[in-house]
N, C-alpha and C positions, 0 to 999 in steps of 0.2 A: 693597117686598120687603126683608127683612132681609139685610144683607150678611154673608157667611160665606166660608170658604175656597173653596168651589166657584164662587162668583159674584163674587169681589172684583176680578178683573181688569177693567180698563176698556178697551173698544174704542170708538174714535171712527170710525164707519163711513166718513165722508167722507175721513178721513186714511188709515186702515188699509186700506181696500178701494178706494175710488174713486181717490183721488190716487195711491196706490202703483201701481195698474194703469195709470193714465195716464202716469206717469213711466216705468214699465217699457216700455209700448208705444211711447212716444216714443223711448226709448233704442234699442229693437230696430229700429224704423223708420229712425232716423237711421243706425244701423250698417249696415243693408242698403243704404240709399242711398249711404253712404260707400264701401262695397266695390264697388258697381255703377259708381260714378263714377271709380274709380281709373284713372288714366292717360287719362281721357277728358275731355270737356267737362263743366263743372259740378262739377269736383273741389273747387274752392275753396269754393263755397257748401255742398257736401256736407260738407266737413271742418269748416266753421264750425257747421253744424247739429249735427254729431256732437259737437264740443267743447261746444257750448251744452247739448245734452241730457245729456252726461256731467257737466257742471257742475250741472245741475238734479238729477241723480241723487245726486251727492255732497251737495248742499245739503239734499235731502230727508232723508237720514240724519243729517246734522249738526244740523239743526233739532231733531230728536227727541232726539238724544244730549245736546245742550246743555240742553234743557228738563229732561230726566231728571236730569242732573247737578245742576242748580239745585234740583230737587225733592228729590233725595237729601240735599243739604246742609241744606235746610230741615228735613227729617224728622230728620236727625241732631241738629240744634240743638233741635228741639222735644222729642225723646225724652230728650235730655240734661237739659233743663230739667225735664221731667216727673219724671225720676229724682231730680234734685236737690231738687225740691219734696217728694218723698216720703221721701227718706233724708238729705238734707243733703250728699250726695256726688254727684260726677259718675259717669256710667256707667264701667264698667271699660274701660280703654284697649285691652284685648285684643279687645273686640268690634269686628267689622268693620262697615263701613257697611251691607252686605247683611244682616247679622244684626240690626242696629238697625232696618232697614226692616221685617224680619219681626216685630220686637217691637212695632211701632207699633199692631198690631191686638189686642194683649193688654189685657185690662181692668186697672184699677189693682190689683185684688186679686191677680192672678197675674203682673204685670209684673216685679216685683223677683225673684221666685223663678225665673221663666223666663229672665231676663237672666243670672242666675248659672249656670243649667243650660246656657245657650247657650255660655258661656265654658268651663265645665268639660268639656262633651261636644263642643265645637267643632261645634255644630249648624249646619246650612245654613239659609238664609232660609226655604226651603220647609218644612223640618222644624219650624222655630219656628212658622210659621203653622199647621201641622197640629197642633201641641201646644197651641194656644190653645183654652181651654175656653169662655170668655166673650168672644166677638168684639166688639171695639170698632170700629165701622165708620168708614171715612174717606170722608165724603161731600163733601169740599171739593176734591178733586183734579181736575186738568184732564185 
């Protein structure tokens, strides 16, 4: 299937649905256990379980955030190189990382013009993606 605006988002079912629900269920269960054990026996182990599940929840979000940040940096460098190869100049420094991420889907024919439009009209990442006429798929992302 050809990639386009309506189907370009990537969902990893095991991460986005299975693991997220497992982490959430563990956090809720640990919270219930913690509050039931307050002032009674088993409070120490309930508090350890709660802290462990809270750590797991935080780690779940940080793993994704760190991976996306690294991916964003790579996209910024790739698109800067692409623009330099086409024009001999780096991308306009006024472009935000989010705008550059939107531009990565533009074909070479429209990339430069869309980059200029993104700066002059302060386009959002989503609006840039919607403005792409010839979608350049990104099939190598995680």
